[in-house]
C-alpha positions as CSV (number, residue, x, y, z in Angstrom):
1,X,-13.8,-33.0,-58.0
2,X,-13.4,-32.6,-54.2
3,X,-13.5,-29.7,-51.9
4,X,-10.6,-28.8,-49.4
5,X,-11.8,-28.5,-45.9
6,X,-12.5,-24.8,-44.7
7,X,-9.8,-23.5,-42.3
8,X,-10.3,-23.0,-38.6
9,X,-11.8,-19.9,-37.6
10,X,-9.2,-17.7,-35.8
11,X,-11.5,-17.2,-32.7
12,X,-13.6,-19.8,-31.1
13,X,-17.1,-20.1,-31.7
14,X,-19.6,-18.0,-29.4
15,X,-20.4,-20.0,-26.2
16,X,-17.5,-22.1,-26.3
17,X,-14.4,-20.7,-24.5
18,X,-11.0,-22.3,-24.2
19,X,-9.5,-23.3,-20.8
20,X,-8.1,-20.7,-18.8
21,X,-4.4,-21.1,-18.7
22,X,-4.3,-18.8,-15.5
23,X,-6.7,-18.9,-12.6
24,X,-8.4,-15.6,-12.3
25,X,-7.5,-13.2,-9.4
26,X,-9.5,-13.8,-6.4
27,X,-9.8,-9.9,-5.4
28,X,-10.6,-7.4,-8.2
29,X,-8.5,-4.3,-8.3
30,X,-10.8,-0.9,-7.6
31,X,-10.4,2.2,-9.1
32,X,-8.5,3.3,-12.0
33,X,-5.0,4.4,-13.3
34,X,-1.7,3.4,-11.6
35,X,-1.6,1.0,-8.5
36,X,1.4,2.9,-7.3
37,X,3.7,5.9,-8.0
38,X,7.1,4.1,-7.8
39,X,9.8,5.3,-10.1
40,X,11.0,3.0,-12.8
41,X,14.5,1.2,-12.6
42,X,15.7,3.3,-15.7
43,X,14.9,6.7,-14.1
44,X,17.8,8.8,-13.7
45,X,16.7,10.8,-10.5
46,X,14.9,9.5,-7.4
47,X,12.8,11.3,-5.1
48,X,12.5,11.0,-1.4
49,X,9.6,12.5,1.0
50,X,11.2,14.8,3.5
51,X,9.7,17.1,6.2
52,X,10.7,20.7,5.7
53,X,8.4,22.3,9.0
54,X,6.4,24.0,6.6
55,X,3.1,22.4,7.4
56,X,-0.1,24.2,8.7
57,X,-0.9,23.9,12.3
58,X,-4.4,24.6,11.8
59,X,-6.7,24.0,9.1
60,X,-7.6,27.1,6.9
61,X,-11.0,28.7,7.4
62,X,-13.4,27.7,4.5
63,X,-14.1,30.3,2.1
64,X,-17.6,32.0,2.4
65,X,-19.9,31.8,-0.4
66,X,-21.9,35.0,-1.1
67,X,-25.2,34.6,-3.0
68,X,-27.2,37.6,-4.3
69,X,-30.3,37.7,-6.4
70,X,-29.9,39.3,-9.6
71,X,-32.7,40.5,-12.0
72,X,-31.4,41.2,-15.1
73,X,-33.2,43.1,-17.8
74,X,-30.9,43.2,-20.8
75,X,-28.4,40.8,-22.5
76,X,-26.0,43.7,-22.8
77,X,-24.0,44.7,-19.9
78,X,-22.2,48.3,-19.7
79,X,-18.8,48.5,-18.0
80,X,-17.3,51.3,-16.3
81,X,-14.0,50.0,-15.4
82,X,-10.7,51.6,-16.5
83,X,-8.8,48.4,-16.6
84,X,-11.1,46.9,-19.4
85,X,-10.2,48.4,-22.9
86,X,-14.4,48.2,-23.7
87,X,-17.6,49.5,-22.3
88,X,-20.1,46.7,-23.1
89,X,-20.2,43.1,-23.0
90,X,-23.0,40.4,-24.1
91,X,-24.0,37.7,-21.9
92,X,-26.3,35.1,-23.5
93,X,-27.3,33.8,-19.9
94,X,-28.9,37.1,-18.9
95,X,-31.9,38.9,-20.0
């Protein structure tokens, strides 16, 4: 009885790669995601940039950061605001 030859593996053996059909690109693209924001040819609408005159003349001032020292003693916080429907809150990061 003779054995049939084993079928060829679907993938090349490790360490042996088939020759590339196309040369690799010389410059690697950097970043992630889309390289452009162009509309597709099947889009129903197109967009164009237009100057409407609403640009700011000066840069807005940066927001000031207010840092305060807090010395909490309890995990329960008592509220006295008429706008909140309850009078106590629990904050696990305090106390």
